C-alpha positions, -999 to +999 in steps of 0.1 A: +115-258-542+136-231-525+150-220-558+116-218-573+104-196-544+133-174-548+126-170-585+089-162-579+097-135-553+129-123-569+113-095-589+095-081-558+129-078-541+144-059-570+153-024-559+144+007-579+161+038-567+170+021-535+135+009-527+123-027-533+094-031-557+071-045-530+077-013-510+067+009-539+035-011-545+026-008-508+031+029-509+009+033-540-018+012-524-017+033-492-019+066-511-048+053-532-066+042-500-062+076-484-074+093-515-106+072-518-113+077-480-110+115-484-133+116-514-159+095-496-157+117-464-159+149-484-190+137-502-207+128-469-201+161-453-211+182-483-243+163-491-275+181-479-294+163-452-329+153-463-344+163-429-329+198-431-342+209-465-361+240-452-344+271-437-364+283-407-378+318-411-375+344-384-407+350-364-426+381-374-440+405-348-477+407-343-496+437-357-504+464-331-540+462-319-563+493-324-594+490-303-624+512-310-653+521-287-682+544-295-717+545-309-734+535-341-713+558-362-682+539-352-699+505-352-709+513-388-731+482-391-748+497-421-719+487-444-697+456-447-669+454-422-642+459-448-658+493-457-661+507-421-639+535-413-623+518-382-613+490-405-600+513-432-579+534-408-565+504-391-556+488-424-538+520-435-516+520-404-511+482-404-530+478-371-552+448-362-587+463-358-610+455-329-643+473-331-663+472-299-686+501-306-723+497-298-751+516-315-772+538-293-747+542-265-728+573-252-708+585-223-739+584-201-764+567-224-767+529-221-784+522-254-819+517-267-844+495-248-843+467-274-806+462-265-805+460-227-771+445-227-755+476-242-737+498-217-723+534-216-687+540-224-673+541-188-685+505-184-662+494-213-630+507-197-622+476-176-624+452-206-604+476-228-577+479-202-577+441-198-572+437-236-540+458-235-543+473-270-516+494-285-540+521-298-574+532-285-601+553-302-630+567-281-657+582-303-691+593-292-714+618-275-742+623-299-766+600-279-760+619-247-780+648-261-815+633-261-822+621-226-820+653-206-787+646-188-771+675-170-738+690-181-722+677-149-734+641-155-719+642-190-687+658-179-682+633-150-688+603-174-664+617-200-638+624-173-641+589-159-639+572-193-608+591-205-591+593-172-594+556-164-582+547-199-552+569-195-542+555-161-550+519-171-531+521-204-501+543-197-482+531-228-511+531-253-518+558-278-553+571-271-573+593-295-606+609-288-631+616-316-659+640-309-696+634-317-706+630-353-734+651-368-749+640-401-768+670-414-757+706-417-752+727-386-754+708-354-779+716-326-767+734-295-768+703-273-744+685-296-720+714-295-721+714-257-712+677-255-685+682-282-670+710-261-670+689-229-653+660-246-627+683-261-620+700-228-616+668-209-594+653-236-571+683-236-569+683-198-554+648-200-531+656-230-551+633-253-555+643-290-590+654-299-603+650-334-634+670-343-657+657-370-681+686-367-656+715-372-638+694-398-670+689-418-663+652-422-698+643-433-722+670-422-715+693-451-720+667-478-754+650-480-740+625-505-719+609-478-750+599-458-768+566-464-805+559-471-815+561-434-806+598-435-783+595-404-754+571-408-726+574-434-727+554-466-698+535-479-686+567-495-691+585-461-671+558-444-642+563-468-644+600-464-642+597-426-613+573-428-594+597-450-600+626-426-588+604-397-557+592-417-548+628-426-552+641-390-534+611-374-505+616-399-503+653-390-500+642-354-470+621-363-486+586-365-470+563-390-477+528-403-463+500-382 
Protein backbone atom coordinates (compact mmCIF):
# COMPACT_ATOMS: atom_id res chain seq x y z
CA UNK A 1 0.00 0.00 0.00
CA UNK A 2 2.78 2.41 0.89
CA UNK A 3 4.47 1.73 -2.44
CA UNK A 4 1.22 2.42 -4.27
CA UNK A 5 0.80 5.71 -2.41
CA UNK A 6 4.31 6.70 -3.29
CA UNK A 7 3.69 5.92 -6.96
CA UNK A 8 0.45 7.97 -7.00
CA UNK A 9 2.06 11.02 -5.43
CA UNK A 10 5.42 10.62 -7.00
CA UNK A 11 4.79 12.86 -10.01
CA UNK A 12 3.54 15.68 -7.72
CA UNK A 13 6.82 15.54 -5.90
CA UNK A 14 8.81 15.77 -9.09
CA UNK A 15 10.76 19.02 -9.23
CA UNK A 16 10.84 21.31 -12.22
CA UNK A 17 13.45 24.02 -12.04
CA UNK A 18 13.86 23.38 -8.34
CA UNK A 19 10.10 23.64 -7.56
CA UNK A 20 7.87 20.59 -7.03
CA UNK A 21 4.96 20.21 -9.45
CA UNK A 22 2.41 20.61 -6.66
CA UNK A 23 3.92 24.01 -5.79
CA UNK A 24 3.65 25.18 -9.38
CA UNK A 25 -0.01 24.09 -9.52
CA UNK A 26 -0.76 25.93 -6.28
CA UNK A 27 0.88 29.10 -7.61
CA UNK A 28 -1.11 28.96 -10.84
CA UNK A 29 -4.37 28.46 -8.93
CA UNK A 30 -3.52 31.40 -6.64
CA UNK A 31 -2.76 33.71 -9.58
CA UNK A 32 -5.98 32.70 -11.33
CA UNK A 33 -7.99 33.37 -8.18
CA UNK A 34 -6.48 36.84 -7.78
CA UNK A 35 -7.16 37.63 -11.45
CA UNK A 36 -10.80 36.56 -11.27
CA UNK A 37 -11.33 38.55 -8.05
CA UNK A 38 -9.84 41.67 -9.62
CA UNK A 39 -12.05 41.40 -12.69
CA UNK A 40 -15.19 41.00 -10.58
CA UNK A 41 -14.23 43.92 -8.30
CA UNK A 42 -13.49 46.18 -11.26
CA UNK A 43 -16.79 45.34 -12.89
CA UNK A 44 -18.68 46.19 -9.70
CA UNK A 45 -17.02 49.58 -9.25
CA UNK A 46 -17.40 50.67 -12.86
CA UNK A 47 -20.99 49.60 -13.34
CA UNK A 48 -23.48 52.51 -13.11
CA UNK A 49 -25.88 52.42 -10.20
CA UNK A 50 -29.53 52.21 -11.20
CA UNK A 51 -30.55 54.75 -8.53
CA UNK A 52 -28.10 57.36 -9.79
CA UNK A 53 -29.00 57.54 -13.46
CA UNK A 54 -29.80 61.27 -13.53
CA UNK A 55 -27.29 64.06 -13.02
CA UNK A 56 -28.74 66.77 -10.75
CA UNK A 57 -29.08 70.13 -12.50
CA UNK A 58 -27.93 73.37 -10.84
CA UNK A 59 -30.72 75.54 -9.48
CA UNK A 60 -31.64 78.50 -11.69
CA UNK A 61 -32.15 81.95 -10.24
CA UNK A 62 -35.68 83.33 -10.20
CA UNK A 63 -36.52 86.08 -12.67
CA UNK A 64 -36.39 89.62 -11.29
CA UNK A 65 -39.88 90.96 -10.53
CA UNK A 66 -41.10 94.12 -12.26
CA UNK A 67 -44.12 95.58 -10.46
CA UNK A 68 -46.29 98.18 -12.21
CA UNK A 69 -48.79 100.58 -10.64
CA UNK A 70 -50.82 103.19 -12.46
CA UNK A 71 -54.13 103.87 -14.17
CA UNK A 72 -56.11 102.28 -17.01
CA UNK A 73 -53.39 102.98 -19.57
CA UNK A 74 -51.03 100.73 -17.62
CA UNK A 75 -53.74 98.26 -16.63
CA UNK A 76 -54.47 97.94 -20.37
CA UNK A 77 -57.47 95.68 -19.84
CA UNK A 78 -58.73 96.46 -23.36
CA UNK A 79 -56.29 93.95 -24.85
CA UNK A 80 -55.15 90.43 -23.84
CA UNK A 81 -52.54 90.32 -21.11
CA UNK A 82 -49.83 89.07 -23.45
CA UNK A 83 -50.28 92.21 -25.62
CA UNK A 84 -50.14 94.78 -22.81
CA UNK A 85 -47.09 96.99 -22.74
CA UNK A 86 -46.07 96.09 -19.14
CA UNK A 87 -46.01 92.44 -20.22
CA UNK A 88 -44.08 93.18 -23.42
CA UNK A 89 -41.47 95.32 -21.68
CA UNK A 90 -41.01 92.84 -18.85
CA UNK A 91 -40.67 89.96 -21.29
CA UNK A 92 -38.01 91.84 -23.25
CA UNK A 93 -35.86 92.33 -20.16
CA UNK A 94 -36.57 88.84 -18.75
CA UNK A 95 -38.53 90.20 -15.79
CA UNK A 96 -41.51 88.56 -14.17
CA UNK A 97 -44.38 91.03 -14.66
CA UNK A 98 -46.75 91.95 -11.86
CA UNK A 99 -49.31 94.49 -13.05
CA UNK A 100 -51.26 96.11 -10.19
CA UNK A 101 -52.50 99.13 -12.12
CA UNK A 102 -56.15 100.11 -11.59
CA UNK A 103 -58.24 102.03 -14.07
CA UNK A 104 -59.58 105.43 -13.03
CA UNK A 105 -57.02 106.04 -10.29
CA UNK A 106 -54.28 108.64 -9.94
CA UNK A 107 -51.98 110.16 -7.38
CA UNK A 108 -54.96 111.76 -5.64
CA UNK A 109 -57.91 110.17 -7.42
CA UNK A 110 -59.36 107.00 -5.93
CA UNK A 111 -61.14 105.71 -9.00
CA UNK A 112 -64.71 105.82 -10.29
CA UNK A 113 -67.75 105.33 -8.06
CA UNK A 114 -68.50 101.88 -9.51
CA UNK A 115 -65.16 100.64 -8.17
CA UNK A 116 -65.08 101.82 -4.53
CA UNK A 117 -62.27 99.41 -3.67
CA UNK A 118 -59.81 101.21 -5.92
CA UNK A 119 -57.42 103.55 -4.15
CA UNK A 120 -55.00 106.32 -5.20
CA UNK A 121 -51.33 105.54 -5.77
CA UNK A 122 -50.03 106.48 -2.29
CA UNK A 123 -52.25 103.74 -0.84
CA UNK A 124 -50.40 101.11 -2.88
CA UNK A 125 -46.96 101.92 -1.52
CA UNK A 126 -47.11 99.67 1.55
CA UNK A 127 -48.08 96.57 -0.45
CA UNK A 128 -45.49 97.33 -3.12
CA UNK A 129 -42.74 97.64 -0.51
CA UNK A 130 -43.92 94.43 1.14
CA UNK A 131 -43.62 92.60 -2.21
CA UNK A 132 -39.94 93.62 -2.48
CA UNK A 133 -39.82 93.79 -6.28
CA UNK A 134 -36.58 94.34 -8.15
CA UNK A 135 -38.05 96.94 -10.51
CA UNK A 136 -40.98 99.34 -10.01
CA UNK A 137 -42.84 101.39 -12.60
CA UNK A 138 -45.14 104.20 -11.44
CA UNK A 139 -47.32 105.56 -14.24
CA UNK A 140 -50.23 107.95 -13.96
CA UNK A 141 -51.53 111.44 -13.42
CA UNK A 142 -54.15 111.84 -16.14
CA UNK A 143 -57.06 111.14 -13.78
CA UNK A 144 -55.89 113.84 -11.37
CA UNK A 145 -56.89 116.55 -13.83
CA UNK A 146 -60.67 116.22 -13.73
CA UNK A 147 -61.73 116.65 -10.09
CA UNK A 148 -60.51 120.11 -9.25
CA UNK A 149 -57.55 119.14 -7.08
CA UNK A 150 -55.13 121.91 -6.22
CA UNK A 151 -51.53 121.90 -7.36
CA UNK A 152 -50.41 121.40 -3.75
CA UNK A 153 -52.68 118.37 -3.31
CA UNK A 154 -51.26 116.75 -6.41
CA UNK A 155 -47.66 117.57 -5.54
CA UNK A 156 -48.00 116.25 -1.99
CA UNK A 157 -49.46 112.97 -3.27
CA UNK A 158 -46.77 112.56 -5.91
CA UNK A 159 -44.03 113.34 -3.40
CA UNK A 160 -45.43 110.89 -0.86
CA UNK A 161 -45.78 108.10 -3.43
CA UNK A 162 -42.32 108.40 -4.92
CA UNK A 163 -40.53 109.29 -1.70
CA UNK A 164 -42.00 106.39 0.25
CA UNK A 165 -41.21 103.97 -2.56
CA UNK A 166 -37.61 105.18 -2.69
CA UNK A 167 -37.08 104.91 1.05
CA UNK A 168 -38.94 101.61 1.31
CA UNK A 169 -37.12 99.99 -1.61
CA UNK A 170 -33.58 101.37 -1.47
CA UNK A 171 -32.18 98.65 -3.74
CA UNK A 172 -34.94 98.57 -6.35
CA UNK A 173 -34.84 100.28 -9.72
CA UNK A 174 -37.74 102.76 -9.83
CA UNK A 175 -38.93 104.36 -13.06
CA UNK A 176 -41.60 107.05 -13.26
CA UNK A 177 -43.78 107.36 -16.35
CA UNK A 178 -45.69 110.60 -16.84
CA UNK A 179 -49.38 110.80 -17.72
CA UNK A 180 -50.52 109.50 -21.09
CA UNK A 181 -52.55 111.61 -23.48
CA UNK A 182 -54.31 109.90 -26.36
CA UNK A 183 -55.27 112.70 -28.75
CA UNK A 184 -53.08 115.42 -30.21
CA UNK A 185 -51.90 118.25 -27.99
CA UNK A 186 -52.68 117.77 -24.28
CA UNK A 187 -54.73 120.20 -22.24
CA UNK A 188 -53.01 122.57 -19.80
CA UNK A 189 -54.12 120.58 -16.73
CA UNK A 190 -52.39 117.46 -18.01
CA UNK A 191 -49.19 119.37 -18.68
CA UNK A 192 -49.31 120.77 -15.13
CA UNK A 193 -49.57 117.29 -13.62
CA UNK A 194 -46.86 116.04 -15.97
CA UNK A 195 -44.51 118.80 -14.82
CA UNK A 196 -45.20 118.10 -11.14
CA UNK A 197 -44.46 114.39 -11.57
CA UNK A 198 -41.31 115.19 -13.53
CA UNK A 199 -40.02 117.66 -10.91
CA UNK A 200 -40.67 115.33 -7.98
CA UNK A 201 -39.04 112.42 -9.82
CA UNK A 202 -35.94 114.42 -10.59
CA UNK A 203 -35.68 115.69 -7.01
CA UNK A 204 -35.34 112.05 -5.89
CA UNK A 205 -33.00 111.08 -8.70
CA UNK A 206 -35.59 108.81 -10.32
CA UNK A 207 -35.65 108.44 -14.13
CA UNK A 208 -38.69 110.17 -15.65
CA UNK A 209 -40.13 108.93 -18.95
CA UNK A 210 -42.46 111.31 -20.80
CA UNK A 211 -45.10 109.80 -23.12
CA UNK A 212 -46.42 113.25 -24.08
CA UNK A 213 -43.19 114.87 -25.27
CA UNK A 214 -42.15 111.57 -26.76
CA UNK A 215 -45.38 111.38 -28.77
CA UNK A 216 -45.78 107.74 -27.83
CA UNK A 217 -49.42 107.54 -28.90
CA UNK A 218 -50.90 111.05 -29.01
CA UNK A 219 -49.48 111.82 -32.45
CA UNK A 220 -50.80 108.73 -34.22
CA UNK A 221 -54.55 108.11 -34.09
CA UNK A 222 -54.09 104.60 -35.50
CA UNK A 223 -52.56 103.54 -32.18
CA UNK A 224 -55.76 104.27 -30.24
CA UNK A 225 -58.48 101.64 -29.85
CA UNK A 226 -62.19 101.87 -30.69
CA UNK A 227 -63.05 103.64 -27.41
CA UNK A 228 -61.08 106.65 -28.64
CA UNK A 229 -58.97 106.84 -25.47
CA UNK A 230 -56.98 103.70 -24.73
CA UNK A 231 -54.22 102.25 -26.92
CA UNK A 232 -55.01 99.35 -29.23
CA UNK A 233 -52.79 96.28 -29.48
CA UNK A 234 -50.68 98.25 -31.96
CA UNK A 235 -50.56 101.13 -29.51
CA UNK A 236 -49.46 98.81 -26.72
CA UNK A 237 -46.64 97.52 -28.90
CA UNK A 238 -45.62 101.08 -29.76
CA UNK A 239 -45.54 102.11 -26.09
CA UNK A 240 -43.56 99.00 -25.22
CA UNK A 241 -40.96 99.77 -27.88
CA UNK A 242 -40.61 103.37 -26.68
CA UNK A 243 -40.10 102.16 -23.13
CA UNK A 244 -37.60 99.52 -24.21
CA UNK A 245 -35.64 102.12 -26.19
CA UNK A 246 -35.58 104.63 -23.33
CA UNK A 247 -34.73 102.04 -20.70
CA UNK A 248 -31.93 100.70 -22.88
CA UNK A 249 -30.59 104.24 -23.27
CA UNK A 250 -30.54 104.46 -19.46
CA UNK A 251 -28.35 101.37 -19.33
CA UNK A 252 -31.00 98.77 -18.51
CA UNK A 253 -30.14 95.32 -19.88
CA UNK A 254 -31.91 91.98 -19.97
CA UNK A 255 -31.46 89.87 -16.86
